[in-house]
N, C-alpha and C positions, 0 to 999 in steps of 0.2 A: 203580712197582717202587720195592722196598724195596731199599735197599743199606746195607749196613756198611762205612764208611770208616775209616782212621786219620789221624789228623791228624800231618803231620809234626813234624819239629824246627824247619823254618821256621815251624809254625802253618798250614801250608796243607795242603789237602784237593784231590784230584782228580775232576773230575765226568765228563771224559769226554771225549773229542777236537770229538765235536757240539757242545760248548760253548765250545770254543777261540775267544776274542775277541771274545763274547758280555758283556754288562753283566748283571749281576744284581746284583737287592736283596735286602742281608743283613737279614732284621726279627731281632732277637735278642728274643724272647718274653719270657723269663726266663733267667735262669741256666741254662747248657748248651740250653738250647732254640732253634735259629734257621729261621727259614722262609727259603728261598732262591727268590727269583721273577725268571725270564728275561725280559729284557722292553729297551727302548728309553726311555732316563731322559732329560730334558732338563733342560742345565745351567741353573744358574740365569742367567746372563745371556740367554738365550732364551726365557726363561719368559713376560716380556713376549707374545711372539708370541701365547699361547695364552687370553689372556683373551679371553672375548665380545665386550667394548669393541675391541678391536683386531681381531677376526675379521671382519668387515664391510668393513673398509676393505679389509684383505688380501686378500679377495675379491675383493673392485672393483678393485683394483691388477692381479692376475693377469687375470682377463676384460678388462681395458685392453691390458695388453701383450701378451694373445694374437690381440689385433683390432688393433693398431698396429703395423706395423713401424718397426723402430729407423732413426731417420734424425743424419746429422750434426750436431753442434752448431757455429754459430758462436757461439766463446767470445767475440769482440768486441761483438756484438751484444748478448748475453747478458750481459756486462758494465755495458754501456751502459745496458741497460733496467733492472739492477740499483741503478746510479747515479743514473738519475731518481728512485726510489721515496723 
């Protein structure tokens, strides 16, 4: 779809209500040329979760959590165990 849009006084353009609330990546290819891509983008503080070296550990932790029910923790016993190290 090709559309001509006018940039408003505030420097904004409207892409349509179907894109409301979505994140977009705006790539300025050269002055006056932009490529806009809709997507979900990862904050820098969470990027480490997507490294290959972490992926296996996360998969293993998720598998463990899916097969092991939560249990109440005895904090006093845990503290005593940690003090013995």
